[in-house]
Chimera marker file (.cmm) of the C-alpha trace (Angstrom):
<marker_set name="trace">
<marker id="1" x="-6.103" y="-6.861" z="11.567" r="1" g="1" b="0" radius="0.5"/>
<marker id="2" x="-8.585" y="-9.569" z="12.827" r="1" g="1" b="0" radius="0.5"/>
<marker id="3" x="-9.426" y="-12.547" z="9.911" r="1" g="1" b="0" radius="0.5"/>
<marker id="4" x="-12.881" y="-12.078" z="10.919" r="1" g="1" b="0" radius="0.5"/>
<marker id="5" x="-12.947" y="-8.182" z="10.535" r="1" g="1" b="0" radius="0.5"/>
<marker id="6" x="-15.940" y="-6.462" z="8.540" r="1" g="1" b="0" radius="0.5"/>
<marker id="7" x="-13.206" y="-4.884" z="6.909" r="1" g="1" b="0" radius="0.5"/>
<marker id="8" x="-11.051" y="-8.221" z="6.540" r="1" g="1" b="0" radius="0.5"/>
<marker id="9" x="-13.712" y="-10.038" z="5.074" r="1" g="1" b="0" radius="0.5"/>
<marker id="10" x="-14.389" y="-7.098" z="2.455" r="1" g="1" b="0" radius="0.5"/>
<marker id="11" x="-11.139" y="-7.076" z="1.314" r="1" g="1" b="0" radius="0.5"/>
<marker id="12" x="-10.983" y="-10.940" z="0.544" r="1" g="1" b="0" radius="0.5"/>
<marker id="13" x="-14.288" y="-10.647" z="-0.963" r="1" g="1" b="0" radius="0.5"/>
<marker id="14" x="-13.087" y="-8.314" z="-3.581" r="1" g="1" b="0" radius="0.5"/>
<marker id="15" x="-9.567" y="-10.041" z="-3.714" r="1" g="1" b="0" radius="0.5"/>
<marker id="16" x="-12.244" y="-12.795" z="-4.551" r="1" g="1" b="0" radius="0.5"/>
<marker id="17" x="-13.753" y="-10.909" z="-7.343" r="1" g="1" b="0" radius="0.5"/>
<marker id="18" x="-10.813" y="-9.366" z="-8.914" r="1" g="1" b="0" radius="0.5"/>
<marker id="19" x="-9.405" y="-13.116" z="-9.810" r="1" g="1" b="0" radius="0.5"/>
<marker id="20" x="-12.544" y="-14.130" z="-11.099" r="1" g="1" b="0" radius="0.5"/>
<marker id="21" x="-12.862" y="-11.183" z="-13.406" r="1" g="1" b="0" radius="0.5"/>
<marker id="22" x="-9.084" y="-11.636" z="-14.510" r="1" g="1" b="0" radius="0.5"/>
<marker id="23" x="-9.703" y="-15.169" z="-15.454" r="1" g="1" b="0" radius="0.5"/>
<marker id="24" x="-13.155" y="-15.113" z="-16.485" r="1" g="1" b="0" radius="0.5"/>
<marker id="25" x="-12.648" y="-11.465" z="-18.998" r="1" g="1" b="0" radius="0.5"/>
<marker id="26" x="-9.237" y="-11.217" z="-19.052" r="1" g="1" b="0" radius="0.5"/>
<marker id="27" x="-8.491" y="-11.322" z="-22.249" r="1" g="1" b="0" radius="0.5"/>
<marker id="28" x="-11.461" y="-10.048" z="-23.594" r="1" g="1" b="0" radius="0.5"/>
<marker id="29" x="-10.401" y="-6.630" z="-22.152" r="1" g="1" b="0" radius="0.5"/>
<marker id="30" x="-6.573" y="-7.487" z="-22.997" r="1" g="1" b="0" radius="0.5"/>
<marker id="31" x="-8.197" y="-7.733" z="-26.370" r="1" g="1" b="0" radius="0.5"/>
<marker id="32" x="-10.553" y="-4.587" z="-26.097" r="1" g="1" b="0" radius="0.5"/>
<marker id="33" x="-7.557" y="-1.987" z="-24.607" r="1" g="1" b="0" radius="0.5"/>
<marker id="34" x="-5.467" y="-3.037" z="-27.907" r="1" g="1" b="0" radius="0.5"/>
<marker id="35" x="-8.255" y="-2.618" z="-30.220" r="1" g="1" b="0" radius="0.5"/>
<marker id="36" x="-8.644" y="0.912" z="-28.784" r="1" g="1" b="0" radius="0.5"/>
<marker id="37" x="-4.896" y="1.378" z="-29.131" r="1" g="1" b="0" radius="0.5"/>
<marker id="38" x="-4.677" y="0.804" z="-32.749" r="1" g="1" b="0" radius="0.5"/>
<marker id="39" x="-8.064" y="3.139" z="-33.177" r="1" g="1" b="0" radius="0.5"/>
<marker id="40" x="-6.181" y="5.934" z="-31.393" r="1" g="1" b="0" radius="0.5"/>
<marker id="41" x="-3.069" y="4.971" z="-33.319" r="1" g="1" b="0" radius="0.5"/>
<marker id="42" x="-4.332" y="5.250" z="-36.555" r="1" g="1" b="0" radius="0.5"/>
<marker id="43" x="-6.386" y="8.428" z="-35.976" r="1" g="1" b="0" radius="0.5"/>
<marker id="44" x="-9.641" y="7.076" z="-35.059" r="1" g="1" b="0" radius="0.5"/>
<marker id="45" x="-12.383" y="7.577" z="-32.425" r="1" g="1" b="0" radius="0.5"/>
<marker id="46" x="-13.959" y="6.673" z="-29.115" r="1" g="1" b="0" radius="0.5"/>
<marker id="47" x="-17.168" y="6.933" z="-28.371" r="1" g="1" b="0" radius="0.5"/>
<marker id="48" x="-18.469" y="7.154" z="-24.978" r="1" g="1" b="0" radius="0.5"/>
<marker id="49" x="-22.988" y="7.379" z="-24.122" r="1" g="1" b="0" radius="0.5"/>
<marker id="50" x="-24.309" y="6.930" z="-21.094" r="1" g="1" b="0" radius="0.5"/>
<marker id="51" x="-27.896" y="7.682" z="-19.572" r="1" g="1" b="0" radius="0.5"/>
<marker id="52" x="-28.253" y="9.246" z="-16.202" r="1" g="1" b="0" radius="0.5"/>
<marker id="53" x="-24.724" y="8.447" z="-13.805" r="1" g="1" b="0" radius="0.5"/>
<marker id="54" x="-23.622" y="6.188" z="-16.448" r="1" g="1" b="0" radius="0.5"/>
<marker id="55" x="-23.815" y="9.279" z="-18.673" r="1" g="1" b="0" radius="0.5"/>
<marker id="56" x="-20.915" y="10.793" z="-15.784" r="1" g="1" b="0" radius="0.5"/>
<marker id="57" x="-18.845" y="7.846" z="-16.247" r="1" g="1" b="0" radius="0.5"/>
<marker id="58" x="-18.797" y="8.428" z="-19.566" r="1" g="1" b="0" radius="0.5"/>
<marker id="59" x="-18.117" y="11.654" z="-19.672" r="1" g="1" b="0" radius="0.5"/>
<marker id="60" x="-15.090" y="11.083" z="-17.055" r="1" g="1" b="0" radius="0.5"/>
<marker id="61" x="-14.114" y="8.406" z="-19.200" r="1" g="1" b="0" radius="0.5"/>
<marker id="62" x="-13.388" y="10.121" z="-22.274" r="1" g="1" b="0" radius="0.5"/>
<marker id="63" x="-11.723" y="12.790" z="-20.194" r="1" g="1" b="0" radius="0.5"/>
<marker id="64" x="-9.145" y="10.429" z="-19.109" r="1" g="1" b="0" radius="0.5"/>
<marker id="65" x="-8.851" y="9.936" z="-22.507" r="1" g="1" b="0" radius="0.5"/>
<marker id="66" x="-7.534" y="13.181" z="-23.483" r="1" g="1" b="0" radius="0.5"/>
<link id1="1" id2="2" r="1" g="1" b="0" radius="0.2"/>
<link id1="2" id2="3" r="1" g="1" b="0" radius="0.2"/>
<link id1="3" id2="4" r="1" g="1" b="0" radius="0.2"/>
<link id1="4" id2="5" r="1" g="1" b="0" radius="0.2"/>
<link id1="5" id2="6" r="1" g="1" b="0" radius="0.2"/>
<link id1="6" id2="7" r="1" g="1" b="0" radius="0.2"/>
<link id1="7" id2="8" r="1" g="1" b="0" radius="0.2"/>
<link id1="8" id2="9" r="1" g="1" b="0" radius="0.2"/>
<link id1="9" id2="10" r="1" g="1" b="0" radius="0.2"/>
<link id1="10" id2="11" r="1" g="1" b="0" radius="0.2"/>
<link id1="11" id2="12" r="1" g="1" b="0" radius="0.2"/>
<link id1="12" id2="13" r="1" g="1" b="0" radius="0.2"/>
<link id1="13" id2="14" r="1" g="1" b="0" radius="0.2"/>
<link id1="14" id2="15" r="1" g="1" b="0" radius="0.2"/>
<link id1="15" id2="16" r="1" g="1" b="0" radius="0.2"/>
<link id1="16" id2="17" r="1" g="1" b="0" radius="0.2"/>
<link id1="17" id2="18" r="1" g="1" b="0" radius="0.2"/>
<link id1="18" id2="19" r="1" g="1" b="0" radius="0.2"/>
<link id1="19" id2="20" r="1" g="1" b="0" radius="0.2"/>
<link id1="20" id2="21" r="1" g="1" b="0" radius="0.2"/>
<link id1="21" id2="22" r="1" g="1" b="0" radius="0.2"/>
<link id1="22" id2="23" r="1" g="1" b="0" radius="0.2"/>
<link id1="23" id2="24" r="1" g="1" b="0" radius="0.2"/>
<link id1="24" id2="25" r="1" g="1" b="0" radius="0.2"/>
<link id1="25" id2="26" r="1" g="1" b="0" radius="0.2"/>
<link id1="26" id2="27" r="1" g="1" b="0" radius="0.2"/>
<link id1="27" id2="28" r="1" g="1" b="0" radius="0.2"/>
<link id1="28" id2="29" r="1" g="1" b="0" radius="0.2"/>
<link id1="29" id2="30" r="1" g="1" b="0" radius="0.2"/>
<link id1="30" id2="31" r="1" g="1" b="0" radius="0.2"/>
<link id1="31" id2="32" r="1" g="1" b="0" radius="0.2"/>
<link id1="32" id2="33" r="1" g="1" b="0" radius="0.2"/>
<link id1="33" id2="34" r="1" g="1" b="0" radius="0.2"/>
<link id1="34" id2="35" r="1" g="1" b="0" radius="0.2"/>
<link id1="35" id2="36" r="1" g="1" b="0" radius="0.2"/>
<link id1="36" id2="37" r="1" g="1" b="0" radius="0.2"/>
<link id1="37" id2="38" r="1" g="1" b="0" radius="0.2"/>
<link id1="38" id2="39" r="1" g="1" b="0" radius="0.2"/>
<link id1="39" id2="40" r="1" g="1" b="0" radius="0.2"/>
<link id1="40" id2="41" r="1" g="1" b="0" radius="0.2"/>
<link id1="41" id2="42" r="1" g="1" b="0" radius="0.2"/>
<link id1="42" id2="43" r="1" g="1" b="0" radius="0.2"/>
<link id1="43" id2="44" r="1" g="1" b="0" radius="0.2"/>
<link id1="44" id2="45" r="1" g="1" b="0" radius="0.2"/>
<link id1="45" id2="46" r="1" g="1" b="0" radius="0.2"/>
<link id1="46" id2="47" r="1" g="1" b="0" radius="0.2"/>
<link id1="47" id2="48" r="1" g="1" b="0" radius="0.2"/>
<link id1="48" id2="49" r="1" g="1" b="0" radius="0.2"/>
<link id1="49" id2="50" r="1" g="1" b="0" radius="0.2"/>
<link id1="50" id2="51" r="1" g="1" b="0" radius="0.2"/>
<link id1="51" id2="52" r="1" g="1" b="0" radius="0.2"/>
<link id1="52" id2="53" r="1" g="1" b="0" radius="0.2"/>
<link id1="53" id2="54" r="1" g="1" b="0" radius="0.2"/>
<link id1="54" id2="55" r="1" g="1" b="0" radius="0.2"/>
<link id1="55" id2="56" r="1" g="1" b="0" radius="0.2"/>
<link id1="56" id2="57" r="1" g="1" b="0" radius="0.2"/>
<link id1="57" id2="58" r="1" g="1" b="0" radius="0.2"/>
<link id1="58" id2="59" r="1" g="1" b="0" radius="0.2"/>
<link id1="59" id2="60" r="1" g="1" b="0" radius="0.2"/>
<link id1="60" id2="61" r="1" g="1" b="0" radius="0.2"/>
<link id1="61" id2="62" r="1" g="1" b="0" radius="0.2"/>
<link id1="62" id2="63" r="1" g="1" b="0" radius="0.2"/>
<link id1="63" id2="64" r="1" g="1" b="0" radius="0.2"/>
<link id1="64" id2="65" r="1" g="1" b="0" radius="0.2"/>
<link id1="65" id2="66" r="1" g="1" b="0" radius="0.2"/>
</marker_set>
């Protein structure tokens, strides 16, 4: 694939974004995952909410946990 192709450019931008998210938020994501796991293993509940398209995202996320 040509390094200057739109697909290559998009994939490069995505990989750059992933690295930036990991750098900035990686520890917070890990902390949040640990909190959720502790909550569930102790019999607690997780609640998801949203409005419009975000409600569909929340519903999907809840279904993943089930």
